[in-house]
C-alpha positions, -999 to 999 in steps of 0.1 A, spaced: 121 -724 -527 132 -727 -564 99 -745 -571 79 -718 -555 97 -690 -574 93 -709 -607 56 -714 -602 51 -678 -593 70 -667 -625 46 -688 -645 16 -673 -628 30 -638 -634 35 -645 -670 0 -659 -674 -14 -628 -657 5 -605 -680 -7 -625 -710 -43 -629 -700 -67 -609 -722 -87 -583 -704 -65 -585 -673 -72 -548 -666 -109 -552 -665 -119 -549 -629 -153 -565 -632 -140 -598 -646 -112 -603 -621 -107 -618 -587 -89 -607 -556 -71 -628 -530 -86 -615 -497 -61 -619 -469 -79 -603 -439 -105 -577 -430 -105 -548 -406 -132 -528 -390 -117 -494 -397 -98 -479 -426 -67 -469 -406 -64 -505 -393 -68 -519 -429 -42 -495 -443 -17 -503 -416 -21 -540 -424 -19 -534 -461 14 -515 -457 27 -545 -437 17 -568 -466 33 -544 -491 67 -553 -477 62 -587 -492 37 -583 -521 36 -555 -547 -1 -554 -555 -18 -550 -521 -51 -531 -520 -77 -521 -495 -113 -525 -506 -146 -515 -490 -169 -544 -481 -207 -541 -481 -206 -547 -443 -187 -515 -438 -155 -534 -430 -123 -531 -452 -107 -560 -469 -70 -563 -474 -64 -582 -507 -39 -590 -535 -48 -583 -571 -68 -579 -591 -62 -607 -616 -82 -630 -639 -99 -657 -620 -76 -686 -631 -45 -666 -625 -57 -655 -590 -65 -691 -581 -31 -704 -592 -14 -676 -573 -34 -683 -541 -23 -720 -543 14 -710 -547 12 -686 -518 -6 -712 -496 20 -738 -504 48 -714 -494 30 -704 -462 29 -668 -473 -8 -661 -467 -32 -669 -439 -49 -703 -441 -83 -687 -444 -73 -664 -474 -98 -668 -502 -107 -657 -537 -133 -629 -540 -149 -616 -571 -145 -579 -578 -182 -575 -575 -180 -585 -538 -165 -551 -530 -179 -516 -532 -146 -502 -545 -109 -499 -539 -99 -472 -514 -62 -477 -511 -34 -471 -522 -38 -435 -532 -49 -432 -568 -68 -465 -567 -100 -447 -558 -113 -420 -535 -109 -432 -499 -138 -422 -476 -128 -396 -451 -118 -407 -416 -145 -406 -390 -139 -386 -359 -132 -419 -340 -107 -430 -365 -88 -397 -365 -88 -397 -327 -74 -433 -326 -46 -422 -350 -38 -392 -329 -36 -413 -298 -11 -436 -315 10 -405 -323 7 -391 -288 18 -425 -274 48 -427 -297 57 -391 -288 55 -398 -251 81 -426 -255 104 -403 -275 99 -420 -309 77 -394 -327 85 -357 -333 59 -347 -358 25 -330 -354 -3 -348 -337 -26 -347 -367 -39 -382 -372 -20 -385 -405 -1 -418 -403 26 -410 -428 63 -419 -431 73 -401 -399 47 -420 -379 57 -453 -395 94 -447 -386 83 -440 -351 63 -472 -349 94 -491 -362 115 -475 -335 90 -484 -308 89 -520 -321 127 -522 -320 128 -509 -284 102 -536 -275 122 -564 -293 95 -568 -320 100 -570 -358 105 -534 -370 78 -535 -397 67 -499 -392 31 -510 -389 14 -521 -357 -5 -553 -353 -37 -548 -332 -21 -564 -302 10 -542 -306 -11 -510 -308 -30 -520 -277 3 -527 -258 16 -493 -268 -15 -474 -258 -19 -493 -225 17 -484 -215 12 -448 -225 -21 -445 -206 -7 -462 -175 22 -437 -173 0 -407 -179 -24 -419 -152 5 -424 -127 17 -388 -133 -19 -375 -131 -16 -356 -164 -43 -330 -165 -48 -297 -183 -43 -266 -162 -49 -229 -170 -23 -206 -154 -42 -173 -162 -17 -149 -146 11 -165 -167 -9 -166 -199 -3 -204 -203 -25 -235 -207 -8 -268 -206 -10 -304 -193 9 -310 -160 16 -339 -137 -9 -330 -110 -3 -363 -92 33 -352 -86 28 -316 -76 2 -291 -62 0 -253 -64 22 -235 -40 25 -197 -47 32 -170 -73 67 -156 -72 71 -137 -105 84 -146 -130 74 -180 -116 42 -198 -106 55 -225 -83 41 -260 -76 53 -279 -46 59 -317 -43 28 -338 -37 47 -367 -21 81 -377 -7 97 -380 -41 101 -343 -42 91 -334 -77 85 -297 -85 71 -277 -113 75 -240 -121 56 -222 -149 78 -193 -162 63 -161 -176 78 -127 -183 81 -100 -209 111 -102 -232 129 -69 -230 155 -50 -209 164 -70 -178 146 -101 -190 178 -122 -194 188 -114 -158 154 -122 -144 152 -154 -164 187 -165 -155 180 -159 -118 148 -179 -120 164 -208 -138 193 -207 -114 169 -209 -85 153 -239 -101 186 -257 -107 190 -251 -144 225 -238 -146 234 -232 -182 272 -234 -180 270 -270 -167 237 -280 -183 225 -284 -219 206 -262 -243 189 -269 -276 169 -246 -298 142 -253 -324 120 -227 -341 105 -206 -312 114 -232 -285 144 -235 -263 151 -267 -243 172 -265 -212 184 -290 -187 208 -294 -158 213 -313 -126 234 -319 -96 234 -337 -62 211 -365 -76 185 -341 -89 175 -334 -126 157 -304 -140 143 -300 -175 129 -268 -189 112 -257 -221 108 -220 -230 86 -206 -258 97 -172 -273 67 -156 -289 54 -120 -294 79 -104 -271 73 -128 -242 91 -158 -226 68 -185 -213 74 -221 -204 80 -245 -175 107 -262 -155 102 -297 -141 124 -311 -114 128 -344 -97 153 -371 -85 179 -383 -110 163 -418 -108 132 -404 -125 151 -388 -154 132 -409 -179 98 -400 -164 108 -363 -164 117 -363 -200 85 -380 -211 63 -357 -191 82 -327 -203 76 -337 -240 39 -340 -233 38 -307 -215 56 -289 -244 33 -305 -270 2 -294 -251 13 -259 -242 -6 -229 -257 -3 -193 -247 -30 -166 -242 -21 -135 -261 7 -115 -245 -4 -121 -209 26 -125 -185 32 -122 -148 35 -86 -138 70 -76 -126 55 -53 -99 45 -82 -77 71 -100 -56 56 -122 -28 76 -115 4 68 -118 41 61 -89 64 96 -89 80 113 -86 46 90 -58 35 96 -39 68 134 -44 64 132 -28 29 116 3 44 80 -6 35 68 3 70 76 40 63 104 44 88 129 49 60 110 80 48 102 98 81 88 123 86 66 116 56 33 97 59 33 69 33 4 50 20 -9 33 -12 -35 43 -38 -51 27 -67 -50 45 -100 -85 55 -113 -80 71 -147 -61 103 -140 -70 101 -103 -62 79 -74 -83 61 -48 -67 59 -14 -76 59 23 -88 92 39 -63 88 67 -34 88 42 -42 123 29 -64 142 54 -44 170 71 -15 170 46 1 202 35 8 188 1 1 154 -15 24 138 -41 24 104 -58 55 83 -61 58 93 -97 61 130 -87 26 142 -96 11 167 -72 -25 158 -62 -54 173 -43 -84 157 -25 -115 158 -46 -137 138 -22 -130 121 12 -151 105 39 -134 94 70 -164 72 80 -160 52 48 -122 54 51 -119 64 14 -106 94 -5 -104 103 -41 -74 123 -54 -71 141 -87 -42 161 -102 -38 195 -84 -49 215 -115 -77 191 -126 -114 200 -127 -144 179 -117 -145 155 -147 -156 119 -148 -137 92 -129 -124 60 -146 -123 31 -122 -104 -1 -128 -125 -30 -138 -143 -42 -107 -146 -79 -99 -174 -99 -82 -166 -114 -48 -140 -142 -53 -143 -179 -43 -134 -187 -7 -101 -203 -18 -91 -179 -45 -56 -165 -44 -56 -127 -45 -28 -103 -52 -22 -73 -30 -2 -49 -51 29 -32 -38 47 1 -47 82 15 -48 98 28 -16 115 61 -9 153 60 -6 155 23 -15 168 6 -47 141 -21 -44 113 -34 -66 77 -27 -59 66 -53 -33 34 -72 -30 20 -103 -15 -5 -131 -23 -33 -140 1 -67 -154 4 -98 -144 24 -98 -160 58 -131 -146 72 -157 -119 68 -160 -91 94 -195 -81 108 -194 -50 87 -189 -70 55 -153 -63 50 -129 -92 44 -102 -104 67 -71 -116 47 -50 -146 56 -18 -125 53 -9 -97 77 -10 -62 61 15 -35 69 4 1 77 17 12 43 -5 -13 26 -35 9 34 -51 19 1 -34 -8 -19 -54 -25 -46 -62 -62 -45 -68 -80 -78 -79 -115 -89 -63 -139 -113 -80 -121 -142 -66 -87 -132 -98 -71 -120 -100 -50 -88 -114 -72 -61 -108 -50 -31 -87 -23 -14 -68 -26 19 -84 -5 46 -67 12 76 -71 -20 98 -55 -44 74 -89 -57 61 -102 -56 26 -129 -32 13 -149 -51 -14 -150 -37 -49 -188 -33 -47 -184 -9 -17 -157 11 -35 -178 14 -66 -209 26 -46 -188 51 -27 -173 66 -59 -207 70 -75 -221 86 -43 -192 110 -39 -181 118 -75 -209 106 -98 -210 78 -124 -176 63 -132 -164 48 -165 -143 16 -166 -106 19 -173 -86 -8 -191 -57 -28 -177 -48 -42 -143 -52 -21 -112 -20 -2 -106 -9 8 -71 11 40 -65 28 53 -34 9 83 -18 31 108 1 16 132 27 40 162 29 40 188 57 
């Protein structure tokens, strides 16, 4: 070793002494290896920089990138190469290359302008970052910039794998990392989903779960197999009562804060908890007066899998404006709705029905209002019948003192897909301290007259209730037989009975309609 160091000291002295040693054109490089892409070459150069101080990356005429030591005068470079070969410090096929053999030096920074990354190179760098993040080693942005944070993450992964922690990945190591990452993602079925009602787009483990139902403030996904994994997307407005609703939802999902854990960073809150062999992890984003996020649950034995998937879900999640699940819709079955007084018995002798707000007016069923001594809405406004037609089963109400102005209809939707989940809006009930009730359903069949038969059973008081799609447009109205009147029929009726209608903004709102003696 002393001989090697002594020879290298002599070479270094000769290099420093040699006249014209800074002249690039009259010097040689010791080429160590070549890589097809710039990121690969820079990674290898950084590995070599742990051992040698003068590593550079140079562009070859072939389009490949050379990793080399130098530059130095030809004699000095040759002597140095021999010393390094004798010490086994360079590959056996390392060789001297004249400076003219390269198109220019592109690394380290300041040595020359590096060509910009191609789209493929940037994507490859981002995939390395995503893989490192998946395994919990990387916390930075997925931007394709392999800087100090990415190199530290690589070193951490290498340590976990029992490899030398160089902070740079050999080609085989990178392939091993990416293969493990892709295998786990494929096993979980990671796929991007859009939860329009909740205003959320994110990747989710769709091999583990499948859509179940909407139960504000949650969109629930049920287990896809016997392991029993579950997913809930949370979405609610941040304001009075939000903490109670959020706490109840998290408690339902098994995230119990007094016994769980909590961590905050910027606009994110991370929560977790578990009992009886089950683990739940949750992530909440607090932005623009809304609380949106997800809770992922599964057996304790899959805690590591849950953590990895949750990290990927959080990194992928984006929100759509201020869209959140409406508080007015709570999916319940017919028995519960009847028990809460939704069947009208709690308000006898009043006749109770529903109506869809149309600007300052209300669309409802003719049977809800014909023959009434006085008509009131649940908000106390007194109304009168402007137009009604028993044969069409529809009536248009306007404020008692209103004239015959134009009507503003909610935005009308085209017929939904056969498997679309529709929301039948509910309304508050007389004499009960209960929230407005609603129910989700789909279209089970089409009646001979063109009206739709819903999969869920409608109550008598649902007559006149609005039915909306995931985008919040009015799809239909519940008729007197528990079927659905398509939006096209409603629009045509309004035009025939009240003239052209303008479109109102916002989701269809359903109010209680009271028929008084």
